mmCIF entry with sequence, helices, sheets and N, C-alpha, C, O atoms, coordinates in Angstrom:
data_MODEL
# 
_entry.id   MODEL 
# 
_entity.id                         1 
_entity.type                       polymer 
_entity.pdbx_number_of_molecules   1 
# 
_entity_poly.entity_id                      1 
_entity_poly.type                           'polypeptide(L)' 
_entity_poly.nstd_linkage                   no 
_entity_poly.nstd_monomer                   no 
_entity_poly.pdbx_seq_one_letter_code       MMPELGKYTATVLLSYAGTLGPMIVLLGWSLWRGAKVKAALAAQEERMKKNG 
_entity_poly.pdbx_seq_one_letter_code_can   MMPELGKYTATVLLSYAGTLGPMIVLLGWSLWRGAKVKAALAAQEERMKKNG 
_entity_poly.pdbx_strand_id                 A 
# 
loop_
_entity_poly_seq.entity_id 
_entity_poly_seq.num 
_entity_poly_seq.mon_id 
_entity_poly_seq.hetero 
1 1  MET n 
1 2  MET n 
1 3  PRO n 
1 4  GLU n 
1 5  LEU n 
1 6  GLY n 
1 7  LYS n 
1 8  TYR n 
1 9  THR n 
1 10 ALA n 
1 11 THR n 
1 12 VAL n 
1 13 LEU n 
1 14 LEU n 
1 15 SER n 
1 16 TYR n 
1 17 ALA n 
1 18 GLY n 
1 19 THR n 
1 20 LEU n 
1 21 GLY n 
1 22 PRO n 
1 23 MET n 
1 24 ILE n 
1 25 VAL n 
1 26 LEU n 
1 27 LEU n 
1 28 GLY n 
1 29 TRP n 
1 30 SER n 
1 31 LEU n 
1 32 TRP n 
1 33 ARG n 
1 34 GLY n 
1 35 ALA n 
1 36 LYS n 
1 37 VAL n 
1 38 LYS n 
1 39 ALA n 
1 40 ALA n 
1 41 LEU n 
1 42 ALA n 
1 43 ALA n 
1 44 GLN n 
1 45 GLU n 
1 46 GLU n 
1 47 ARG n 
1 48 MET n 
1 49 LYS n 
1 50 LYS n 
1 51 ASN n 
1 52 GLY n 
# 
_struct_asym.id          A 
_struct_asym.entity_id   1 
# 
loop_
_struct_conf.conf_type_id 
_struct_conf.id 
_struct_conf.pdbx_PDB_helix_id 
_struct_conf.beg_label_comp_id 
_struct_conf.beg_label_asym_id 
_struct_conf.beg_label_seq_id 
_struct_conf.pdbx_beg_PDB_ins_code 
_struct_conf.end_label_comp_id 
_struct_conf.end_label_asym_id 
_struct_conf.end_label_seq_id 
_struct_conf.pdbx_end_PDB_ins_code 
_struct_conf.beg_auth_comp_id 
_struct_conf.beg_auth_asym_id 
_struct_conf.beg_auth_seq_id 
_struct_conf.end_auth_comp_id 
_struct_conf.end_auth_asym_id 
_struct_conf.end_auth_seq_id 
_struct_conf.pdbx_PDB_helix_class 
_struct_conf.details 
_struct_conf.pdbx_PDB_helix_length 
HELX_P HELX_P1 AA1 GLY A 6 ? TYR A 8  ? GLY A 6 TYR A 8  5 ? 3  
HELX_P HELX_P2 AA2 THR A 9 ? ASN A 51 ? THR A 9 ASN A 51 1 ? 43 
# 
_struct_conf_type.id          HELX_P 
_struct_conf_type.criteria    ? 
_struct_conf_type.reference   ? 
# 
loop_
_atom_site.group_PDB 
_atom_site.id 
_atom_site.type_symbol 
_atom_site.label_atom_id 
_atom_site.label_alt_id 
_atom_site.label_comp_id 
_atom_site.label_asym_id 
_atom_site.label_entity_id 
_atom_site.label_seq_id 
_atom_site.pdbx_PDB_ins_code 
_atom_site.Cartn_x 
_atom_site.Cartn_y 
_atom_site.Cartn_z 
_atom_site.occupancy 
_atom_site.B_iso_or_equiv 
_atom_site.pdbx_formal_charge 
_atom_site.auth_seq_id 
_atom_site.auth_comp_id 
_atom_site.auth_asym_id 
_atom_site.auth_atom_id 
_atom_site.pdbx_PDB_model_num 
ATOM 1   N N  . MET A 1 1  ? -17.686 -21.818 -0.526  1.00 0.00 ? 1  MET A N  1 
ATOM 2   C CA . MET A 1 1  ? -17.293 -21.024 0.457   1.00 0.00 ? 1  MET A CA 1 
ATOM 3   C C  . MET A 1 1  ? -18.065 -19.643 0.298   1.00 0.00 ? 1  MET A C  1 
ATOM 4   O O  . MET A 1 1  ? -18.476 -19.043 1.292   1.00 0.00 ? 1  MET A O  1 
ATOM 5   N N  . MET A 1 2  ? -18.224 -19.218 -0.853  1.00 0.00 ? 2  MET A N  1 
ATOM 6   C CA . MET A 1 2  ? -18.940 -17.996 -1.110  1.00 0.00 ? 2  MET A CA 1 
ATOM 7   C C  . MET A 1 2  ? -20.476 -18.112 -1.038  1.00 0.00 ? 2  MET A C  1 
ATOM 8   O O  . MET A 1 2  ? -20.978 -19.050 -1.658  1.00 0.00 ? 2  MET A O  1 
ATOM 9   N N  . PRO A 1 3  ? -21.238 -17.322 -0.397  1.00 0.00 ? 3  PRO A N  1 
ATOM 10  C CA . PRO A 1 3  ? -22.628 -17.454 -0.387  1.00 0.00 ? 3  PRO A CA 1 
ATOM 11  C C  . PRO A 1 3  ? -23.228 -17.161 -1.735  1.00 0.00 ? 3  PRO A C  1 
ATOM 12  O O  . PRO A 1 3  ? -22.658 -16.417 -2.533  1.00 0.00 ? 3  PRO A O  1 
ATOM 13  N N  . GLU A 1 4  ? -24.359 -17.737 -1.986  1.00 0.00 ? 4  GLU A N  1 
ATOM 14  C CA . GLU A 1 4  ? -25.104 -17.526 -3.219  1.00 0.00 ? 4  GLU A CA 1 
ATOM 15  C C  . GLU A 1 4  ? -25.578 -16.134 -3.256  1.00 0.00 ? 4  GLU A C  1 
ATOM 16  O O  . GLU A 1 4  ? -26.357 -15.778 -2.373  1.00 0.00 ? 4  GLU A O  1 
ATOM 17  N N  . LEU A 1 5  ? -25.226 -15.338 -4.123  1.00 0.00 ? 5  LEU A N  1 
ATOM 18  C CA . LEU A 1 5  ? -25.725 -13.878 -4.277  1.00 0.00 ? 5  LEU A CA 1 
ATOM 19  C C  . LEU A 1 5  ? -26.684 -13.580 -5.305  1.00 0.00 ? 5  LEU A C  1 
ATOM 20  O O  . LEU A 1 5  ? -27.199 -12.463 -5.360  1.00 0.00 ? 5  LEU A O  1 
ATOM 21  N N  . GLY A 1 6  ? -26.984 -14.552 -6.177  1.00 0.00 ? 6  GLY A N  1 
ATOM 22  C CA . GLY A 1 6  ? -28.007 -14.474 -7.164  1.00 0.00 ? 6  GLY A CA 1 
ATOM 23  C C  . GLY A 1 6  ? -27.634 -13.379 -8.173  1.00 0.00 ? 6  GLY A C  1 
ATOM 24  O O  . GLY A 1 6  ? -26.525 -13.362 -8.707  1.00 0.00 ? 6  GLY A O  1 
ATOM 25  N N  . LYS A 1 7  ? -28.579 -12.469 -8.424  1.00 0.00 ? 7  LYS A N  1 
ATOM 26  C CA . LYS A 1 7  ? -28.431 -11.506 -9.407  1.00 0.00 ? 7  LYS A CA 1 
ATOM 27  C C  . LYS A 1 7  ? -27.443 -10.385 -8.969  1.00 0.00 ? 7  LYS A C  1 
ATOM 28  O O  . LYS A 1 7  ? -27.039 -9.565  -9.794  1.00 0.00 ? 7  LYS A O  1 
ATOM 29  N N  . TYR A 1 8  ? -27.053 -10.355 -7.648  1.00 0.00 ? 8  TYR A N  1 
ATOM 30  C CA . TYR A 1 8  ? -26.199 -9.324  -7.194  1.00 0.00 ? 8  TYR A CA 1 
ATOM 31  C C  . TYR A 1 8  ? -24.707 -9.715  -7.071  1.00 0.00 ? 8  TYR A C  1 
ATOM 32  O O  . TYR A 1 8  ? -23.903 -9.039  -6.430  1.00 0.00 ? 8  TYR A O  1 
ATOM 33  N N  . THR A 1 9  ? -24.402 -10.822 -7.714  1.00 0.00 ? 9  THR A N  1 
ATOM 34  C CA . THR A 1 9  ? -23.000 -11.449 -7.666  1.00 0.00 ? 9  THR A CA 1 
ATOM 35  C C  . THR A 1 9  ? -22.138 -10.369 -8.278  1.00 0.00 ? 9  THR A C  1 
ATOM 36  O O  . THR A 1 9  ? -21.195 -9.951  -7.607  1.00 0.00 ? 9  THR A O  1 
ATOM 37  N N  . ALA A 1 10 ? -22.358 -9.882  -9.462  1.00 0.00 ? 10 ALA A N  1 
ATOM 38  C CA . ALA A 1 10 ? -21.389 -9.008  -10.119 1.00 0.00 ? 10 ALA A CA 1 
ATOM 39  C C  . ALA A 1 10 ? -21.294 -7.680  -9.360  1.00 0.00 ? 10 ALA A C  1 
ATOM 40  O O  . ALA A 1 10 ? -20.202 -7.116  -9.292  1.00 0.00 ? 10 ALA A O  1 
ATOM 41  N N  . THR A 1 11 ? -22.344 -7.170  -8.805  1.00 0.00 ? 11 THR A N  1 
ATOM 42  C CA . THR A 1 11 ? -22.208 -5.949  -8.069  1.00 0.00 ? 11 THR A CA 1 
ATOM 43  C C  . THR A 1 11 ? -21.419 -6.069  -6.864  1.00 0.00 ? 11 THR A C  1 
ATOM 44  O O  . THR A 1 11 ? -20.600 -5.196  -6.578  1.00 0.00 ? 11 THR A O  1 
ATOM 45  N N  . VAL A 1 12 ? -21.628 -7.222  -6.039  1.00 0.00 ? 12 VAL A N  1 
ATOM 46  C CA . VAL A 1 12 ? -20.856 -7.472  -4.879  1.00 0.00 ? 12 VAL A CA 1 
ATOM 47  C C  . VAL A 1 12 ? -19.371 -7.635  -5.171  1.00 0.00 ? 12 VAL A C  1 
ATOM 48  O O  . VAL A 1 12 ? -18.525 -7.036  -4.507  1.00 0.00 ? 12 VAL A O  1 
ATOM 49  N N  . LEU A 1 13 ? -19.069 -8.444  -6.160  1.00 0.00 ? 13 LEU A N  1 
ATOM 50  C CA . LEU A 1 13 ? -17.697 -8.779  -6.480  1.00 0.00 ? 13 LEU A CA 1 
ATOM 51  C C  . LEU A 1 13 ? -17.021 -7.419  -6.950  1.00 0.00 ? 13 LEU A C  1 
ATOM 52  O O  . LEU A 1 13 ? -15.899 -7.100  -6.558  1.00 0.00 ? 13 LEU A O  1 
ATOM 53  N N  . LEU A 1 14 ? -17.770 -6.643  -7.808  1.00 0.00 ? 14 LEU A N  1 
ATOM 54  C CA . LEU A 1 14 ? -17.115 -5.357  -8.163  1.00 0.00 ? 14 LEU A CA 1 
ATOM 55  C C  . LEU A 1 14 ? -16.976 -4.390  -6.903  1.00 0.00 ? 14 LEU A C  1 
ATOM 56  O O  . LEU A 1 14 ? -16.059 -3.568  -6.877  1.00 0.00 ? 14 LEU A O  1 
ATOM 57  N N  . SER A 1 15 ? -17.766 -4.481  -6.004  1.00 0.00 ? 15 SER A N  1 
ATOM 58  C CA . SER A 1 15 ? -17.699 -3.698  -4.811  1.00 0.00 ? 15 SER A CA 1 
ATOM 59  C C  . SER A 1 15 ? -16.415 -4.100  -4.069  1.00 0.00 ? 15 SER A C  1 
ATOM 60  O O  . SER A 1 15 ? -15.606 -3.277  -3.640  1.00 0.00 ? 15 SER A O  1 
ATOM 61  N N  . TYR A 1 16 ? -16.292 -5.435  -3.951  1.00 0.00 ? 16 TYR A N  1 
ATOM 62  C CA . TYR A 1 16 ? -14.920 -6.008  -3.283  1.00 0.00 ? 16 TYR A CA 1 
ATOM 63  C C  . TYR A 1 16 ? -13.739 -5.385  -3.912  1.00 0.00 ? 16 TYR A C  1 
ATOM 64  O O  . TYR A 1 16 ? -12.845 -4.791  -3.310  1.00 0.00 ? 16 TYR A O  1 
ATOM 65  N N  . ALA A 1 17 ? -13.838 -5.607  -5.348  1.00 0.00 ? 17 ALA A N  1 
ATOM 66  C CA . ALA A 1 17 ? -12.556 -5.169  -6.185  1.00 0.00 ? 17 ALA A CA 1 
ATOM 67  C C  . ALA A 1 17 ? -12.280 -3.652  -5.974  1.00 0.00 ? 17 ALA A C  1 
ATOM 68  O O  . ALA A 1 17 ? -11.154 -3.175  -5.838  1.00 0.00 ? 17 ALA A O  1 
ATOM 69  N N  . GLY A 1 18 ? -13.443 -2.955  -5.963  1.00 0.00 ? 18 GLY A N  1 
ATOM 70  C CA . GLY A 1 18 ? -13.321 -1.474  -5.829  1.00 0.00 ? 18 GLY A CA 1 
ATOM 71  C C  . GLY A 1 18 ? -12.708 -1.086  -4.497  1.00 0.00 ? 18 GLY A C  1 
ATOM 72  O O  . GLY A 1 18 ? -12.028 -0.067  -4.378  1.00 0.00 ? 18 GLY A O  1 
ATOM 73  N N  . THR A 1 19 ? -12.966 -1.929  -3.487  1.00 0.00 ? 19 THR A N  1 
ATOM 74  C CA . THR A 1 19 ? -12.446 -1.580  -2.227  1.00 0.00 ? 19 THR A CA 1 
ATOM 75  C C  . THR A 1 19 ? -11.049 -2.157  -1.958  1.00 0.00 ? 19 THR A C  1 
ATOM 76  O O  . THR A 1 19 ? -10.185 -1.483  -1.397  1.00 0.00 ? 19 THR A O  1 
ATOM 77  N N  . LEU A 1 20 ? -10.853 -3.380  -2.358  1.00 0.00 ? 20 LEU A N  1 
ATOM 78  C CA . LEU A 1 20 ? -9.534  -4.057  -2.154  1.00 0.00 ? 20 LEU A CA 1 
ATOM 79  C C  . LEU A 1 20 ? -8.449  -3.361  -3.148  1.00 0.00 ? 20 LEU A C  1 
ATOM 80  O O  . LEU A 1 20 ? -7.305  -3.149  -2.746  1.00 0.00 ? 20 LEU A O  1 
ATOM 81  N N  . GLY A 1 21 ? -8.825  -3.046  -4.349  1.00 0.00 ? 21 GLY A N  1 
ATOM 82  C CA . GLY A 1 21 ? -7.853  -2.613  -5.281  1.00 0.00 ? 21 GLY A CA 1 
ATOM 83  C C  . GLY A 1 21 ? -7.115  -1.314  -4.705  1.00 0.00 ? 21 GLY A C  1 
ATOM 84  O O  . GLY A 1 21 ? -5.901  -1.325  -4.502  1.00 0.00 ? 21 GLY A O  1 
ATOM 85  N N  . PRO A 1 22 ? -7.886  -0.240  -4.463  1.00 0.00 ? 22 PRO A N  1 
ATOM 86  C CA . PRO A 1 22 ? -7.180  0.938   -3.832  1.00 0.00 ? 22 PRO A CA 1 
ATOM 87  C C  . PRO A 1 22 ? -6.467  0.669   -2.512  1.00 0.00 ? 22 PRO A C  1 
ATOM 88  O O  . PRO A 1 22 ? -5.440  1.269   -2.196  1.00 0.00 ? 22 PRO A O  1 
ATOM 89  N N  . MET A 1 23 ? -7.031  -0.223  -1.782  1.00 0.00 ? 23 MET A N  1 
ATOM 90  C CA . MET A 1 23 ? -6.324  -0.497  -0.474  1.00 0.00 ? 23 MET A CA 1 
ATOM 91  C C  . MET A 1 23 ? -4.938  -1.148  -0.788  1.00 0.00 ? 23 MET A C  1 
ATOM 92  O O  . MET A 1 23 ? -3.922  -0.774  -0.203  1.00 0.00 ? 23 MET A O  1 
ATOM 93  N N  . ILE A 1 24 ? -4.933  -2.136  -1.731  1.00 0.00 ? 24 ILE A N  1 
ATOM 94  C CA . ILE A 1 24 ? -3.496  -2.628  -2.091  1.00 0.00 ? 24 ILE A CA 1 
ATOM 95  C C  . ILE A 1 24 ? -2.582  -1.645  -2.580  1.00 0.00 ? 24 ILE A C  1 
ATOM 96  O O  . ILE A 1 24 ? -1.406  -1.576  -2.223  1.00 0.00 ? 24 ILE A O  1 
ATOM 97  N N  . VAL A 1 25 ? -3.220  -0.771  -3.526  1.00 0.00 ? 25 VAL A N  1 
ATOM 98  C CA . VAL A 1 25 ? -2.294  0.243   -4.091  1.00 0.00 ? 25 VAL A CA 1 
ATOM 99  C C  . VAL A 1 25 ? -1.780  1.163   -2.982  1.00 0.00 ? 25 VAL A C  1 
ATOM 100 O O  . VAL A 1 25 ? -0.592  1.485   -2.971  1.00 0.00 ? 25 VAL A O  1 
ATOM 101 N N  . LEU A 1 26 ? -2.634  1.595   -2.049  1.00 0.00 ? 26 LEU A N  1 
ATOM 102 C CA . LEU A 1 26 ? -2.090  2.441   -0.919  1.00 0.00 ? 26 LEU A CA 1 
ATOM 103 C C  . LEU A 1 26 ? -1.140  1.724   -0.050  1.00 0.00 ? 26 LEU A C  1 
ATOM 104 O O  . LEU A 1 26 ? -0.165  2.339   0.380   1.00 0.00 ? 26 LEU A O  1 
ATOM 105 N N  . LEU A 1 27 ? -1.326  0.487   0.251   1.00 0.00 ? 27 LEU A N  1 
ATOM 106 C CA . LEU A 1 27 ? -0.325  -0.276  1.058   1.00 0.00 ? 27 LEU A CA 1 
ATOM 107 C C  . LEU A 1 27 ? 1.010   -0.311  0.229   1.00 0.00 ? 27 LEU A C  1 
ATOM 108 O O  . LEU A 1 27 ? 2.069   -0.027  0.789   1.00 0.00 ? 27 LEU A O  1 
ATOM 109 N N  . GLY A 1 28 ? 0.974   -0.624  -0.978  1.00 0.00 ? 28 GLY A N  1 
ATOM 110 C CA . GLY A 1 28 ? 2.203   -0.685  -1.779  1.00 0.00 ? 28 GLY A CA 1 
ATOM 111 C C  . GLY A 1 28 ? 2.918   0.639   -1.861  1.00 0.00 ? 28 GLY A C  1 
ATOM 112 O O  . GLY A 1 28 ? 4.140   0.724   -1.737  1.00 0.00 ? 28 GLY A O  1 
ATOM 113 N N  . TRP A 1 29 ? 2.129   1.667   -2.071  1.00 0.00 ? 29 TRP A N  1 
ATOM 114 C CA . TRP A 1 29 ? 2.622   3.053   -2.068  1.00 0.00 ? 29 TRP A CA 1 
ATOM 115 C C  . TRP A 1 29 ? 3.319   3.349   -0.755  1.00 0.00 ? 29 TRP A C  1 
ATOM 116 O O  . TRP A 1 29 ? 4.463   3.805   -0.744  1.00 0.00 ? 29 TRP A O  1 
ATOM 117 N N  . SER A 1 30 ? 2.593   3.076   0.421   1.00 0.00 ? 30 SER A N  1 
ATOM 118 C CA . SER A 1 30 ? 3.073   3.370   1.812   1.00 0.00 ? 30 SER A CA 1 
ATOM 119 C C  . SER A 1 30 ? 4.412   2.632   1.975   1.00 0.00 ? 30 SER A C  1 
ATOM 120 O O  . SER A 1 30 ? 5.353   3.216   2.513   1.00 0.00 ? 30 SER A O  1 
ATOM 121 N N  . LEU A 1 31 ? 4.526   1.438   1.556   1.00 0.00 ? 31 LEU A N  1 
ATOM 122 C CA . LEU A 1 31 ? 5.818   0.627   1.773   1.00 0.00 ? 31 LEU A CA 1 
ATOM 123 C C  . LEU A 1 31 ? 6.853   1.187   0.955   1.00 0.00 ? 31 LEU A C  1 
ATOM 124 O O  . LEU A 1 31 ? 7.982   1.314   1.427   1.00 0.00 ? 31 LEU A O  1 
ATOM 125 N N  . TRP A 1 32 ? 6.572   1.563   -0.313  1.00 0.00 ? 32 TRP A N  1 
ATOM 126 C CA . TRP A 1 32 ? 7.687   2.212   -1.291  1.00 0.00 ? 32 TRP A CA 1 
ATOM 127 C C  . TRP A 1 32 ? 8.049   3.454   -0.683  1.00 0.00 ? 32 TRP A C  1 
ATOM 128 O O  . TRP A 1 32 ? 9.243   3.755   -0.677  1.00 0.00 ? 32 TRP A O  1 
ATOM 129 N N  . ARG A 1 33 ? 7.146   4.277   -0.134  1.00 0.00 ? 33 ARG A N  1 
ATOM 130 C CA . ARG A 1 33 ? 7.467   5.668   0.355   1.00 0.00 ? 33 ARG A CA 1 
ATOM 131 C C  . ARG A 1 33 ? 8.193   5.497   1.638   1.00 0.00 ? 33 ARG A C  1 
ATOM 132 O O  . ARG A 1 33 ? 9.057   6.331   1.906   1.00 0.00 ? 33 ARG A O  1 
ATOM 133 N N  . GLY A 1 34 ? 7.964   4.553   2.443   1.00 0.00 ? 34 GLY A N  1 
ATOM 134 C CA . GLY A 1 34 ? 8.595   4.336   3.775   1.00 0.00 ? 34 GLY A CA 1 
ATOM 135 C C  . GLY A 1 34 ? 10.079  3.905   3.422   1.00 0.00 ? 34 GLY A C  1 
ATOM 136 O O  . GLY A 1 34 ? 11.001  4.426   4.050   1.00 0.00 ? 34 GLY A O  1 
ATOM 137 N N  . ALA A 1 35 ? 10.324  3.016   2.483   1.00 0.00 ? 35 ALA A N  1 
ATOM 138 C CA . ALA A 1 35 ? 11.579  2.591   2.187   1.00 0.00 ? 35 ALA A CA 1 
ATOM 139 C C  . ALA A 1 35 ? 12.419  3.754   1.583   1.00 0.00 ? 35 ALA A C  1 
ATOM 140 O O  . ALA A 1 35 ? 13.625  3.843   1.814   1.00 0.00 ? 35 ALA A O  1 
ATOM 141 N N  . LYS A 1 36 ? 11.786  4.589   0.850   1.00 0.00 ? 36 LYS A N  1 
ATOM 142 C CA . LYS A 1 36 ? 12.535  5.842   0.264   1.00 0.00 ? 36 LYS A CA 1 
ATOM 143 C C  . LYS A 1 36 ? 12.846  6.742   1.445   1.00 0.00 ? 36 LYS A C  1 
ATOM 144 O O  . LYS A 1 36 ? 13.980  7.210   1.541   1.00 0.00 ? 36 LYS A O  1 
ATOM 145 N N  . VAL A 1 37 ? 11.958  7.005   2.310   1.00 0.00 ? 37 VAL A N  1 
ATOM 146 C CA . VAL A 1 37 ? 12.223  7.881   3.483   1.00 0.00 ? 37 VAL A CA 1 
ATOM 147 C C  . VAL A 1 37 ? 13.305  7.374   4.351   1.00 0.00 ? 37 VAL A C  1 
ATOM 148 O O  . VAL A 1 37 ? 14.211  8.093   4.775   1.00 0.00 ? 37 VAL A O  1 
ATOM 149 N N  . LYS A 1 38 ? 13.171  5.986   4.627   1.00 0.00 ? 38 LYS A N  1 
ATOM 150 C CA . LYS A 1 38 ? 14.275  5.404   5.458   1.00 0.00 ? 38 LYS A CA 1 
ATOM 151 C C  . LYS A 1 38 ? 15.623  5.523   4.861   1.00 0.00 ? 38 LYS A C  1 
ATOM 152 O O  . LYS A 1 38 ? 16.585  5.787   5.582   1.00 0.00 ? 38 LYS A O  1 
ATOM 153 N N  . ALA A 1 39 ? 15.751  5.346   3.594   1.00 0.00 ? 39 ALA A N  1 
ATOM 154 C CA . ALA A 1 39 ? 17.091  5.444   2.864   1.00 0.00 ? 39 ALA A CA 1 
ATOM 155 C C  . ALA A 1 39 ? 17.542  6.861   2.927   1.00 0.00 ? 39 ALA A C  1 
ATOM 156 O O  . ALA A 1 39 ? 18.718  7.093   3.205   1.00 0.00 ? 39 ALA A O  1 
ATOM 157 N N  . ALA A 1 40 ? 16.673  7.864   2.683   1.00 0.00 ? 40 ALA A N  1 
ATOM 158 C CA . ALA A 1 40 ? 17.108  9.221   2.761   1.00 0.00 ? 40 ALA A CA 1 
ATOM 159 C C  . ALA A 1 40 ? 17.524  9.700   4.246   1.00 0.00 ? 40 ALA A C  1 
ATOM 160 O O  . ALA A 1 40 ? 18.392  10.555  4.418   1.00 0.00 ? 40 ALA A O  1 
ATOM 161 N N  . LEU A 1 41 ? 16.855  9.100   5.262   1.00 0.00 ? 41 LEU A N  1 
ATOM 162 C CA . LEU A 1 41 ? 17.237  9.277   6.586   1.00 0.00 ? 41 LEU A CA 1 
ATOM 163 C C  . LEU A 1 41 ? 18.598  8.720   6.883   1.00 0.00 ? 41 LEU A C  1 
ATOM 164 O O  . LEU A 1 41 ? 19.384  9.389   7.554   1.00 0.00 ? 41 LEU A O  1 
ATOM 165 N N  . ALA A 1 42 ? 18.916  7.565   6.434   1.00 0.00 ? 42 ALA A N  1 
ATOM 166 C CA . ALA A 1 42 ? 20.105  6.860   6.677   1.00 0.00 ? 42 ALA A CA 1 
ATOM 167 C C  . ALA A 1 42 ? 21.312  7.699   6.033   1.00 0.00 ? 42 ALA A C  1 
ATOM 168 O O  . ALA A 1 42 ? 22.368  7.921   6.624   1.00 0.00 ? 42 ALA A O  1 
ATOM 169 N N  . ALA A 1 43 ? 21.009  8.124   4.763   1.00 0.00 ? 43 ALA A N  1 
ATOM 170 C CA . ALA A 1 43 ? 21.978  9.003   4.069   1.00 0.00 ? 43 ALA A CA 1 
ATOM 171 C C  . ALA A 1 43 ? 22.226  10.260  4.756   1.00 0.00 ? 43 ALA A C  1 
ATOM 172 O O  . ALA A 1 43 ? 23.351  10.759  4.731   1.00 0.00 ? 43 ALA A O  1 
ATOM 173 N N  . GLN A 1 44 ? 21.264  10.803  5.362   1.00 0.00 ? 44 GLN A N  1 
ATOM 174 C CA . GLN A 1 44 ? 21.395  12.116  6.169   1.00 0.00 ? 44 GLN A CA 1 
ATOM 175 C C  . GLN A 1 44 ? 22.218  11.862  7.409   1.00 0.00 ? 44 GLN A C  1 
ATOM 176 O O  . GLN A 1 44 ? 23.062  12.655  7.825   1.00 0.00 ? 44 GLN A O  1 
ATOM 177 N N  . GLU A 1 45 ? 21.929  10.740  7.956   1.00 0.00 ? 45 GLU A N  1 
ATOM 178 C CA . GLU A 1 45 ? 22.635  10.425  9.332   1.00 0.00 ? 45 GLU A CA 1 
ATOM 179 C C  . GLU A 1 45 ? 24.134  10.119  8.920   1.00 0.00 ? 45 GLU A C  1 
ATOM 180 O O  . GLU A 1 45 ? 25.040  10.478  9.673   1.00 0.00 ? 45 GLU A O  1 
ATOM 181 N N  . GLU A 1 46 ? 24.383  9.518   7.838   1.00 0.00 ? 46 GLU A N  1 
ATOM 182 C CA . GLU A 1 46 ? 25.776  9.272   7.455   1.00 0.00 ? 46 GLU A CA 1 
ATOM 183 C C  . GLU A 1 46 ? 26.518  10.573  7.093   1.00 0.00 ? 46 GLU A C  1 
ATOM 184 O O  . GLU A 1 46 ? 27.715  10.665  7.364   1.00 0.00 ? 46 GLU A O  1 
ATOM 185 N N  . ARG A 1 47 ? 25.871  11.565  6.501   1.00 0.00 ? 47 ARG A N  1 
ATOM 186 C CA . ARG A 1 47 ? 26.526  12.866  6.300   1.00 0.00 ? 47 ARG A CA 1 
ATOM 187 C C  . ARG A 1 47 ? 26.733  13.497  7.598   1.00 0.00 ? 47 ARG A C  1 
ATOM 188 O O  . ARG A 1 47 ? 27.790  14.091  7.812   1.00 0.00 ? 47 ARG A O  1 
ATOM 189 N N  . MET A 1 48 ? 25.809  13.421  8.491   1.00 0.00 ? 48 MET A N  1 
ATOM 190 C CA . MET A 1 48 ? 25.956  14.025  9.888   1.00 0.00 ? 48 MET A CA 1 
ATOM 191 C C  . MET A 1 48 ? 27.160  13.512  10.603  1.00 0.00 ? 48 MET A C  1 
ATOM 192 O O  . MET A 1 48 ? 27.843  14.259  11.304  1.00 0.00 ? 48 MET A O  1 
ATOM 193 N N  . LYS A 1 49 ? 27.439  12.204  10.432  1.00 0.00 ? 49 LYS A N  1 
ATOM 194 C CA . LYS A 1 49 ? 28.545  11.519  11.117  1.00 0.00 ? 49 LYS A CA 1 
ATOM 195 C C  . LYS A 1 49 ? 29.840  12.071  10.489  1.00 0.00 ? 49 LYS A C  1 
ATOM 196 O O  . LYS A 1 49 ? 30.799  12.355  11.207  1.00 0.00 ? 49 LYS A O  1 
ATOM 197 N N  . LYS A 1 50 ? 29.871  12.234  9.079   1.00 0.00 ? 50 LYS A N  1 
ATOM 198 C CA . LYS A 1 50 ? 31.116  12.714  8.403   1.00 0.00 ? 50 LYS A CA 1 
ATOM 199 C C  . LYS A 1 50 ? 31.455  14.097  8.774   1.00 0.00 ? 50 LYS A C  1 
ATOM 200 O O  . LYS A 1 50 ? 32.618  14.458  8.950   1.00 0.00 ? 50 LYS A O  1 
ATOM 201 N N  . ASN A 1 51 ? 30.257  15.003  8.910   1.00 0.00 ? 51 ASN A N  1 
ATOM 202 C CA . ASN A 1 51 ? 30.525  16.347  9.269   1.00 0.00 ? 51 ASN A CA 1 
ATOM 203 C C  . ASN A 1 51 ? 30.654  16.730  10.673  1.00 0.00 ? 51 ASN A C  1 
ATOM 204 O O  . ASN A 1 51 ? 30.954  17.881  10.993  1.00 0.00 ? 51 ASN A O  1 
ATOM 205 N N  . GLY A 1 52 ? 30.453  15.865  11.460  1.00 0.00 ? 52 GLY A N  1 
ATOM 206 C CA . GLY A 1 52 ? 30.561  16.186  12.937  1.00 0.00 ? 52 GLY A CA 1 
ATOM 207 C C  . GLY A 1 52 ? 29.281  16.320  13.618  1.00 0.00 ? 52 GLY A C  1 
ATOM 208 O O  . GLY A 1 52 ? 29.246  16.580  14.821  1.00 0.00 ? 52 GLY A O  1 
# 
């Protein structure tokens, strides 16, 4: 499935890893932060309901 890269195999694979690694980290961080903000918003809305 992967094309023959010859002597550039390591360089290309490291480039893929160097690109996909940070992208996966940023995606995970964004999902985690979104869940945290959503929970904080829900808590604030609950306080607003109790206080009028």
